[in-house]
Each structure stands twice: as structure tokens, then as C-alpha cells.
N, C-alpha and C positions, 0 to 999 in steps of 0.2 A: 100829372103827367099823361101824356096821350101815346097809345100804342096803336098802330095802324098797319094795314096791308093794302094791296091793291084791289081786293075784291069786295070793297064796302065794309071792311072790317075797321072798327074804330072803338077803342076801350080807353076811358078815362080810369086811371089806377092811382091811388093814394095808400099811403101806410103810415100806422102810428103804433107806438108802444102800447100795448093793452094789459099784459100783466107779467110780472116777475115772482117767482116763487122758488123756494129751496127745492132741490131735486131729492125726493125720497129714495131713489135709487143709488145716489152717491152724494155724500155730505160735502164733497168738494167742488160740486157743480151747482148751478142753479138753472132752471127753465125760464127763458125768455119767449114771449108770445108777442107777435105783431098782429094787428087787424089790418088787413089788406081790403080796400074798399075797391069794388070792380064796378063799373058803369058802363054798360053796353051803349054807346052813342052812335053806332055804326048801323048798317041795313041788313046784317045778316047774323044769326045766331052764332055764339061762341060756346066753348065749354067752360062750365063754371068751376075751374080748378086751377091750382098752381102745378108747376112741374116740379120734380124733386131737384132740380138745379137752383136751390136756394141756398144761401149763405149769409153769415154775419162776420164782419171783419173786427178784430179787436185792436187796439191801441198799439200792441206789439207786434202787428202784421201777421197774426194767426187767423186764418179762415176756419169757421165753424160750421159745418152742414146743417141743414135743416133736418127734423126728425119726422118723416112722413107719418108715423103713428100718432104724433101729437099735432098734426097740422091736416089742412085741406090740400094736401098735395097729391101727387098721381097715386092712386092705389089701383093696382092692375085687376083687383078681384071685382070691382064696382064700375059701372059707367056713370060718370059724373052728369048732374041734370044740365041742360042746356040753358043759357042765358040769353033770352030774346032781346031783341033791339028795345031800348028804353028800359029795360030791366037792370036792377042793381042788386049786389049781394056783398056781404062782408065774409071773407075768408080768414082762416087763422093760419099763421105761419109760426111754428114753434122751433126753438133751438135749444140744446142742452149746451151751456157753456162754463168755462170755470168761475168759480164763483167770484173771484176778484177783477174778472176780466172787464175793460172798459170798451164797449161796444161803439165803433165809429162809422159803420157802414152796413146797409142792408141790401141785398140783392134777391129779387124773385123773378121768376119768368112765368108767362102764360101761353098756352097752346092756342093762338088765334090763327084761323085760316090755315095755310100750308106751312106756316112757319111758327117759330117760338121767339118772340121778342122778350128782352128782359127789361127790367127796370131797377134803378138803383137810387137810394137815398143815403144822404150823409146824416148820420146820428148825432154828432157834436159839431 
């Protein structure tokens, strides 16, 4: 999927399930991690991070927000690196979800240019 703006920004982005594990904090939950591949195919640098507006949707229609502590999402205490044109990076998006939840949709957003476009994938 390509995300673009009118200032030369073009980013190819894809996502796939990377890891699922039981939550050590809460036995009724599990942690689900997605690898988000970002390839800057535009002509300007972008920030190599995801925004905190990430979520997964389960088959019951309940949305589960991303956990920025377990992800490469916005961390206000540090400046993310820039992804120069032609460069690629894999970022992690982590979500605590109920142990029995069946996930059907993934939503992530990237701060590129002056806006924050989002991408979504059906998981089933």
C-alpha cells in the first residue's frame, strides 16, 4: 500500500503478524506484535515512526489500542530517526488484547509530510 502527499512524499507500507505471546502482566490477555515494513520511495525524508493512533479490531467489534511502550510508536521523549529516500525499515506495533480475541483488522498511521495518513489491513 502506498501513502503519499503533494510534497514528494511517497511511502510503501506493509504489515504482517510477527509474534503472539501470553501477557506476563495479565493472564487473561495476550500480546500481539505486527512488523510494519516502511519503504520511503519518495523524494523527501520522513520520520521513521508510527503514531499512537494504532489499533486492532476483533470479531466482536471491539477496538484495542496499541501500546507505545511495546512499539515503535510516538515517544515524546526521543526524536525518531529520519528515513531518507530509498531507505527501508521494519517497525513494531504491539497490542495487548484479550486472550480469546479473534483479530480481524489492523490500523496504523505514519506522520509523513504535513499530515498523518493511515493504512488498514484485513487480518482474516
